[in-house]
N, C-alpha and C positions, 0 to 999 in steps of 0.2 A: 771423380766425375760422375754426374748423373747417369742413370742406366737408360739411355735413349733407345727407342725401338723404331724400326722401319717395318711397316706392314704393307705388303703388296696385295691389293684387292683386284681380282678379275672383275670384268663387267657383269658376271653372273651373280655377284654378291650385292645385296641391298646395302649400299654404303651408308645411307642415312640411318637405317636401323642398326647397323653394326656400330656406328659411332655413338648413337644414343644409348646402346647397351653398355658401353664403357662409361659414359658420363653419368648414367643412372646407377652406377655401381652394381651392375649385373653381368659383368664380364665373365667369360668362361675360359677354360683351358689355361694356357700359359699367361694369360692376361688377368687372371683372377686376383693377383696381388693389388691391382689398381682399384679393387672394390673398397679398399681401406683408405683411399686417397680422394682428394677433391681436385677436379680438373675443369678445364674450359676448352672452348673450340675456337680455332683460328681458321676462317674459311671465307670464301667469296659470299656465301649465304649470310654469314655474320655481318660482313660489310654492308650488304644490301639491307639488312634489318636495321642497322644503325642509320643508314641514309634515309630510310623511311621514317625513323624516329625524328631525325633532324628536320625533315619536311613538315612533320606534324607539330613539333614543339619549338622549332627554330634553333635548337641547340642539342647537344649530346655530351654525355660525360667523357666520351673518347677524346674530344677536342677542347675540353674545358680549359686546359692550360695553354691553349694556342689562340692566336688571333685570327684564325681563318676557319671556315667551315670544312667539313669532310667532303662536301660536294665540290668544293673549289679545288680539291687536290687531285693529282693524277692517281691512277690505279695503284702505282707503286707506293706513293706517299700515303694513300689510304691504308694499305696493308701494314706499312711501318708504324703508322699512328695506332692502328688496332693492336699491333704487337706490343708497343710501349704501354698501352692501357692494360692489356692482359697481364703483362709482367708486373705491373704495379698492384694487381689484385692478390699477389703472393699465393697463387694456387700451387698445388704439388706438381701438376703436369699440364701441358698444353697439347691438344691434338691439332696437328697441322694437316688440314685437308687439301691435298694436292696444291701446295702453296705457290707453285710456279706456273700453274695453268693460266693461259691467256696473257702472259706477261712477255714483253719484248726482252731482248738480250741484256740491255743496259739495266732495266728494272730488276730482272732476275738476279743479276750480279749484285745489285745493291741490297736486295732482300736476303740473298745468301750471306753476304757479309754481316748483316744485322743478326741473322740466326747464329752464325759462328760466334758473334760477340756475346750472345746470351746463353750459349750452350752450357756454361758452368753454373748457371743460376736456377735452372728449372729442368725437369724431365720433359723431353720432347718426344711425342709419338707421331711419326710421319706416316700419313696414309697416302700411298701413291699408286697410280695406275701404270706409270711409265718408270721402269727401273733406272733409266738414265737420269732421272731427277733425284736420285738418292743423295741425301746430305752426306758430305765426306767424313763427318765425325761420328756417324752411327756405326755401332759394332754388333747390334742384335737384329736379326732378320727373320721375318715371319711371312710366309705366303699363305693367303686364305683363299680357298677355292669355294665352289658351290656347297651349300649346306654347312657353312662355317667349319670346314675341315682345315685344321691348322697344319702347316708344314714348317718346322723349324729348320732354318738353313745354318749350316756350320760356319759359313764364311760368306764374304761378299761375292766371291767367284761363283759359288753354288747359287746364290740369290740372283745373280745377273745372268745365269746361263739361259741361252735361247734354244728351244727345240726346233729342229728342221721340220717343216710341215708342207704337205701338198695342199696349197691354198685354193686353187681354182680348177674347175673341171669343165673342159669344153671351150667353145668359141662364143663370142658375143652374139646374142640373138638378133634377128632382123627386126624390122618394125613395119607397121601398117600405115604409118603417118608419112605423108609426102609434103615437103615444103616447096614453095615456089622458088625458082632459081634466084640465088642471092649473089651479090658481088663478092669477090675474093676478100675485100676489106669489110669485115663485119662491123667493127667499132672503130671510129676515128675521132680522137681528140686533137684539135689543132690550136695550141696556145690558149687553152681553157683556164679561166681563173674563177675561184670561188672564195667568197668571204662571208662572214656572219657578224652583224653588228660592228662593222668596220674592222673585224679581226680576220686577217688573211688566212685561209686554210690551204688552198692550192694555188700554185703560181706557174703560169705558162705551161700547163700540162700538154705535151705533144706525144701521142701514143696511138699506134695503129695495131689492131688485133685482127689477124687474118684467119681464113678458113683453115681448120685442121691443126691450128697451132696449140701449143701447151705452154701457158704462161704461169709464172709464180709472181703474184703481187705481194710485196713484203714491205714492211716499214714499222717503226716503233709505235707504241700506243699514242693515239692522238695525231698521227701523221696525215690522216685524211683518207684512209683505205675505205671506210664506210661511206664517205662522201662520194668517192669515185664509183663505188658499186651502185649507189642510189641514182647516179646519173646514167649508168649503163642500163639499169632496169627501168628507167623512165620515171622514177618516183620523185626525183629532185627538180623543182622548178628552176633552180639555178642554171639548168642546161639551156633554157630558152634564150635566144638572142646571141648564142655563142656558136663557134664553129665545132659543133658536136654532131656526128653522124652515127645513127644507130640502124644497122642492117640496111644501109643504102639510102636512108632518108635523113635529112637534116632535122634535128630536134625542133619541134614546133611547126612542122610543115604539113600538119593535118593528120599525123598518125595518132592512134589512141594508145594508152598505156597497155591495153590488152593485146594490141598488135605486136608490141615489143615483148611482153611477157610470154606470148605464145612461142617465141623462138628461144626461150631461155629455160633451162633446167636449173633449179636453185636448191642448194643444200646448206643449211646452217643448223647447229645443234638445237637452237630454240624452236625449230619447226616441230620437234617431237611433241611439244605441248599442244599443238593444234589438232593432233590426231587422238583426241580423247574419246571419240565415239567408239562403239563396239563393232569395229570392222576387223576382219581377219587380216593376217599378213598378206595373203594373196589378193584380197580385195583392195588393200591399200596400195600394192604395187600396180594393179590394174587401173586404179584411179588416176595414175599418171597419164594415161591416154586421154583423159577427159579434163585434166587440170582442176580436179575437185579435191576438197579436203574430205576424203572418204568416198565411197562408191554409192551413187544414187540412181544409176541406170543399169539396164541389163546389158552387160558387155558382150561383144561378139565372141564367138568361140575362138577365133584366131587371136584376139587380144588376150584371152585367158591362157591360151597355149603359149604365147610369147612370155607372159608373166611367169608361168611355170618354168620356162627355160631359163629365165633370169635367176629364179630361186635355185635351180639346179646348179647354175654356174658357181654360186657361192655356198653350196652344200646346205641349203636351208629348205629343201623340198619337204622335209618331214615336219616343218613348222607352218606349212601353208595355211592350215585351218586354225592356227593359234591366234587368239585375239592380239592385235598389235600392242595393246597396252600391257599385255602379260609378257612380252619379250624382254630380254635383257637390254640395257642401254646400248651395248655394242651391236646387237642384232637389229635394233631399231634404226641405228645410224646407217648401217649397211642397206637396210630396206629403203631409206630415204634416197640413197644414191641410185638404187635400182629404179625407184619411182621416177626420179629426175631424168633417167636415161631411156625409158621405154620408147619414147617417140624419136630417139636420136636427134635431140634438138641441135640447132646450129651452134649454140653456146651453152656450156654448163659451168655454173659458178659454184665453187666449193669454198664456202666462207667458214674458215676454222672447222672444217668438216671432220677433222681427226681429233680435235680437242676433247679430252675426257675419256678417250678410248684406252683400254689396256693394251699391252704389248701385242697380244695375239690379234685382236681386232684391228689394231693399227697396221700390222703387217698385211692382214687381209684387205683392208681398205686401200692400202698403197698398191697392192698387186692388182686390185680391181681398177683403180684409177689409171695405172700404167697400161693395163690391157685395153681400156676404153680409148686411151690416147693412140695406141698402136693399131687398133683394129677398126676404128670408126673415123668418120670425117668431122665428128664433133670437136669444136674448139673448147679447150679446158682452161678456165681461169681459177687457179688455186690460190687462196688467200690465207696467209698465216703470219705469225710473228717470227717464226724460225724455220730453218730448213729441216726436212725429214729424210733420214737415211733411207735410201732405196727408191725414193720418189724421183722421177726423171723429167722434170720440166725442161723444155729446150731453151726457153728465154725467161729472163727475170726483169721485172719492172720494180725498182726500188724507190720508195718515197723518202726523201731526206728533208726533215723539217728545217726551216729557216725563219728569220724574222718576217719575211715577206710572204710566207706560205711555203708549203712543202713543194719541192721540185722533184721531177721524176727522172730517173736514170735507167736506161735500158742496157742490159748485158746478156 
C-alpha cells in the first residue's frame, strides 16, 4: 500500500507556501523523500482555476471526456471530476488540501468513498486543519507548527489528542452604540418563495427569528442558504412583494439597505480579503463602530477602550498594533467576529465563520460565540454545512431540497 501522509497545519503556518515547497521539490525534514517525486494539488483553489479557464476558453481538459461543463456540476461533482483527471496524469503523489472543507455531509461521504477507492493507486498527502477530517486509511501523522517545526506522531491517538486550554478571559465588553427599540420578532418569513429562471429555490419558507435567539441554519450545498441570507441582509430583490419583515418593517416599505445592514454584524471568511489596507488589529476592530472597511476617522477614547477589552477577552492584546494583514488566518477570523460585535448589533450572521480554522482556533471561536449568546441580547444566526461539537445553538432551521424548491424545517 502507498505510504500516505496526514499533515496537520496550524493556522500559524503559511499553507500555500508549505504546499508549494513540496510541489517544487524543496521539501525539508521528514518530507525530503518527496523531492525525488512528481506531484500535483487537489484543492478548492485548483477547481477555481479550472472554472476560470473554462470561462475564458469554453472548455477544459478536466471535463474533456464528459458531456457537461465543470460549472454545471455541484461542488462535490467538481471535486470528483478533478480527482479523476489528476489520477489520469499518473503522478507519484497528490496533495489533498483540506478536501472536505465547505462540503455537506452527503457530498463529503461521496468524496471519501472516492478517495478510499483510489488509495492503492497513488500516494496521498492530506493537509488538514481539523483532525476530525482525517482519512481512515492513513497511518503516518505529522503536525507542523509555526516556523515549520515538525512533530512526528507515533499513532492516530497522539495525533488526535486535544490539549485543555483556558480560552477566554473576562466578560463581554459593553458598547457605546444604542439601537432604537425593536420588536421581539426581528426577522419574519411568511410563506416566502424564490425562483430563478423558472427554477424553484425556496418553497413556502415560514420562519421567525426573535430577539436573543441562537439559530443554526443548515442544509446541503445548493439548498438556498445563501439566498435566505441575501434576503435577510436586504440585498436580494426577490424579497419585494412578499411577506418578508426585516426588523419590524415589511420589505419594500421605504427602508434602505443601509437601515437593514446597520442592525447586522456579518462574518464570512471571504471578508478577510476586504481588509488589505495597512490598518492595525486594534484599528480594524474599532472600525466596527463605524461600519467601515478600515478606520478613517478619529475614534472616541471610549470606543478604543472597548476595542482593547474585546482583544483582551480573546488573549490578543499583545497583537493590538500588529497590521491586520500580518496576522494568522485564525487571528484574522477572530478579529472579524470582534469587529462584528462591538456595537452589540440586534443580529449577528456567522456564515461559515469557522471554515478553514485549525482545532485550536475553532475551539476559541466556539467559546466566543457561546459566550456572546449567553451574555448579550444579540441574536445569532450561525450558518454551516455541519454541526460543530461544543457549539450550543438553541434552535435549528434545516433546508431540505425538493423538486419544488427547498422547504424549511424548524427543530
